[in-house]
N, C-alpha and C positions, 0 to 999 in steps of 0.2 A: 713773575713766577710761572714756570712751565706747568702744563696740565698734569704731567706725571709726578710733579712735586707736591700736588695737592693730596694730603693724607686721605681725604674722603674718597677721592677718585681712585687712589691706590687700593683702598680697602674694597671698593666696589669691584675693581678689576681682579683682586685676589679672590673674592667670593665667586665671581663669574667663572674664573679659571678653575676653581675648586669643583664647582658643579659640572663644568664641562668635562672634566676628567672622570667624574662619577658616571656621567652619561655614556662614556666610552666603554664601560664594563661590558664584557661579552655575555652571551646567554648562559654559558656554563658558570661564569662567575656569579651571575644573579641567582642561579639555582642553588649554588653553594651557599650564598648569603641567606636564602630562604631556609635551608636546612639549619643554618646557624641560629636562626630565630627559634626554631623548635628545640634545638639542643640547649640553648641558653635558658629558655623558659623552664625546661625540666630541671636543669641543674640548680636554678634559682630556688625552686621549691625545696629540693633536697638539702641545699646548704643551710636553709633556715630550720628545717624540721628534723633531719635525720638524727643528728646528735641528741636533740631533745627527746626524740622518740626512744633512743637507746637509754637515756637517763630514766625515762618513765618506765621502761622495761626492768629497771633495777640495776643496770650496769653503771660502772664508774668511769671517770675520765681515762684511767689507765687502759681499760678495755677498748674505749674509743681509739686510743693511741695505737693499740695492737691492731685494730681493724685497718687503720690508715697505714700502718707499717706493712702489713701483708699485702694490701691492695696496691700501695705505692711501689713496693719491691717487685711485685708481679708485673705491674704496668711498666715500670722502668726497664726490667729485663726483657719485656716484650717489644720495647720501642725499636731497638735495632733490627730484630728480625722483621718487624712490621714494615720498616723502611725498605728492606730488601724485598719483601713480598710485594710491596706496592710497585717497585720497579719491575718485578717479574710479571704480575698479573694485571697491573693497571690500577689507576687511582679509583675509578668508579667501583670496580668489584671489591676493592679493599674497604671503601666507605660503606657499601651495602652489607658486607659481612659484619662490620663493626656495629651497625645499627641493629641487626638481628640478634647478635650475641649479647650486646649491651642491654637490649630491652629484656631479654630472658633473665639475665643475671640480676638486673635491678628489680624486676618483679619478684625474683626469688628472695631478695633481702627482706621484703615485707611479709613473707609467708611463713616466717619462723621466728621464734624467740630463743631457739637453742643456740648457745654460744659457739659450739663447735661448728654448726652449720653456718652461722653468721660469718665466722672467721674463714671458713672454707669458701663461701661465695665471694667474700672480699678478695681472697687470694686469686680467684679465677675471673675477676673482672667486674664485681659489683660496684655500685655507686659511681657509674660512669667509667670504670676502670678501662676495660678493653676498648669500648667505643671511644672514650676520651682519647686514648692513645691513637686509635685510627684517625680520629678527627684532627688532632694536633700534629701528628707526624705526617699524614698525607696532605693536610691542608696547605702548608707553605709551598711544596713543590707543585701542587695542583694550581695554586694561584699564580705562581711564576709562569706556568705553561699556558695559562688562560688569560694572560694580560700582556700589555706592551709596557716598555720601560716608562713611558710618559705618565701612565696612570697607576703604575704598580704599587708605589708606596701608599697611594690613596686606597687601593683595594685592600691591602693588608690592614690599614687603619680602619676602614669601613667594616671589615669583617669582625675585628675586635669590638668596635663600637656597637655593631649590631648585636653581637653576643652579649655585651654588657647591658644594653637596653632591654633585650628580651630576658636577661637574667634579672633585671630590675622588676619586670612584670612578674616573673616567677617568684621573686622575694616577697612582693606584695601579696601574691596569691598564697604563698606559704605562710604568711603571717595571719591572713584573714580566713582562708578556707576552712581551717579546723573549727573556727567558730560557726561557720555556716553548716558544716557537716554535723557539728555537735548539736545544733538546734534541730536539724532534720532527724538525727538519730536519738535525740533526747538524752544525750550524755554531755559531760563537760568538754570544753574546747581544748583541754590539755590531756585528754585521755589517750591511752594507747590506740583505741579503736579509731578515733578521728585522725590521728597521725597516720595510721596504716591506710585508711581510705584515701586520704589526700595524696600520699606518696604513690599509691597504686594508680590513681587517676593520672598523675603526672607522667607515668611511664608511657601512657598512650601517646602523649605529645612527642616523646622521644621516638617511638615507633613510626609516627607519621613522617619523620624526616627521611624515611625510606623513599617516599614519593619524589621529592626533588632530586635526590641522588640518582634514582632510577631514570629520570628524564635527562640526565647529563649525557652528552655525546662525547665520548672519549676522544681526545686528540692523540694522534700518533707523534711520537718524538723519537729522535735517534738515540739508541742505546748502544753502549759498548758491548762487545761480545765477551762478557765475563761470566764464568760459571758461578754457581751458588757457593761452592766450596772456596773459591778464590775471594768472593765477596766476604764470606764469613771470616776468612783469614786476614782480611784487610789488605790483600795484595793489590786489589784493584783501586785502592784509594790513593790519590795523588796529593790530596790536601791534608795530610796527616797533622802537620804542625799547626795549621789554622784550626782544625777541628779539635785538637788537643787543648789549645788555649781557650776555645769556646766552651769545651766541656768543663775545664777547671773553674772558670768564672761562673758559668751557669750552675755548677754544682754547689758552690759556696752560697750563691743567692737562693738556690733551692733548699739547702739545709736551713738557712735562716727563715725562709718562708714556712717550712714545715713546723717550725717551733711555735708559730702563732696563728697562721691562717686557718687551719682546721678547727681551731678552738675559739674563734671570735664570738660565736653564739654562746658557747659555754662561759666565756669570760664575762660577757655582758649579763648573762643570767645569774651566775653564781657570785660574781664580785660586785656587780652594780645593780642587781635585782631587777633587770629588765624583763618585761613580759614578751611572749612570742610575737604579739602584735608590734611592740616597739622594736624588737629585733628585725622583724620583717621590713618595717619602715626604714630603719637604719641601713639595712642591706640594700634595699631598693634605691635609696638616695645615693648610696655609695656607687651603685652601678650607673646612675645618671651622671654623677661627677666624673666617673671613669670614662664613660662614653664621650663626654664633652672633651676631656683631655686627649682621648685617642683621636678624635676628629681633628684636633689641632696638631697632632703629632707630625704630619707632613710639613706644616709651617715651621715647627721647631727644628725638624731635620734639615729643612732648607736653609735656615739661619745659622745653625751651629754645625751642621754635618751630622751624619748618623752616629758616629762614635761618641762625640761630645754630648749629643742630645741624650743618648742612653745613660752616660755617666751623670749628667746633670739631673735627670729625673730620679735616678737611684740614690744619689747623695742627698737630694732634696727631701726624700721621704724619711730619712733617719730621725730628724727632730720630732716628727709626728708619731713615730713609734714610742718615743719617750712620753709624748702627750697621752697616748692610750694607757701606757703602763702605770703611770703615777697619778692618773686622775681618779678621784672618788666621785666625780659628777658625771652622770650619764651623758648630758648634753655636750660637755667639753670632750669627753672620750669619743663621742660620736663624730664631732667635727674633726678631731685628729684622725679617726678611722677613715673618714671620707677623703681627706686630703692625702693621706698616705697612699690609699688605694689608687687615687687618680694619678699621682705622680709615678708610682711604680709601674702601673700598667700602661701609662702613656708611652713609655719607652719600649714596650714589648713588640709592637709591630715594626718599629724602626730596627730593633735588634734582629728580628726574624728576617726582614728584608736584607739587612747587611750580611747576615750569615749565608743566605741563599746566593747572594752576589759574590761572596768571597771564595766559593768553591766551584768545582767543575759542574757543568750542567747535569751530568749523569750521577753526580754524587749528592744531589740535593736531598732526596728522600732519605738516603743513608745518614747525611749530616743532621737532618731533622730528627731522625731516630736517635742518634747519639745525644743530641741536645735534650731531647725529652727524657732519655735515660738518665742523663746527668742531673736533670731537674727532679725526676720522680723518685729515684732511689734515695738521695740525701733528704728529700722532703719527707719521705716515709720514715726514715731514721729520726729526723727531727720531731715528727709528730709523736713517735713513741717516747722519746726523751721528755717532751713537753707534757705528755699525758701522765708520766710518772711524777713530774714536778708538781703539776696541778692537783693530782690526787693527794699529794702531801701538803697542799695549801699554798704552794709557792706560785703565784700568778705573775710575778714581776720578772724573775730571772730569765724566762724564755725570751722576753722582749729585749732585755739587755744583750743577750747572746745574738739575737737577730740583728740588732744594730751593729754589733762588731763584725758579723759576717757580711752584712751588706757593705760596710765600709771597705773591708779587705777585697771583696769580690769586685766592687766598682773600681777601686784603685788599680787592680790588676787588669781589668778590661781596658781602662784608659791607657795604661802603660803598654799593653800588648798591641793595641790596634789604632792608636792615634796617628801613626804614620802609615799604617796599612791602607787606610781609606784613600789617602792621596796617591798611594802607589798603584792603585787599580782603577783609574778613571774609566777604562773601557769595559770593565766587568759589569758595570751598572747598565750598560746598553745591551747586554745579552738577553735573548728571549728565553 
């Protein structure tokens, strides 16, 4: 038997090659990953606590849905202009603006209990709205421009894995910090005050991401001489058919996600009687599982190809959505939640990498903006619909609708792009 045929040696070679490509990451890429840590930690705290904070203020699930609707619509509509702005003023300035504005709006959300003000702040970028759009729209083209083809998929995967691991730490913190602050302040660990203090402290970590972004050295890249008006009218876009197919499939998945993802903590608390500590642990373990899946994404992509890998992960998540919806046991629902999340997000860096390779270099930020718009707006609509259903006591129907939308969206993606990946072998080599 040849040495290369030994499975143990093959695994060792695979691991060595994986870490070799990680060591190839540029300084800019490493700084971006540092900011990802701070962003993920902040959002992890908010995902555990913010909805519970609103419920303690006396609001219902439908109001939470309205907040996500306004925030998601605003973020979705901002995604395309943000992509254009990033092309015009540069990635670094766009990210810095996002940090500053996002920190101000998030801090504003915990300074009031007035419903009109809460809705207004959500509309203009609270709970990660504007900064999140800056981060996810500008991030993919930034990573493309600061990596080489050999390690690019690994960078996309490592960015998401880093985000989810830091999100895990934030989820743990979100579950246990209210108890710590409650003891320090002499109040209960589920009071409005301790939620407010914890959320305020978390904003500091978001603001600190200004430092690694500020240390980035902007790379110059060739841009076409297109005016702002021509970009807004889409005349400068050559890859309209590809972008249209991405938008359609992304929109269906986003609508399905909006029906369930914003309400996982509400579902666990109201249907399965989970405590904030239990929810924090479940969310944290979910991020560990997801990070492991993301790290393995380049291996799956190498075996199946990008398109089939994305379809495989999305189809595979559907049975576990049923597992969450119909379980009356917190442990079983938690395992289903962990597996669903790992599978769905495992395909995300592969899809992002594929989309950036499928369009022209100067269209990457615009394409990223369109994809975020296609995700955010349907996701916002879905959260509003689900909020109404759950206020009426129906916690199962949103999960059934999500399963159907995931199936249709994944089927269309596979149909649209299974031949396109083979037809563009040279695109993957573009810088």
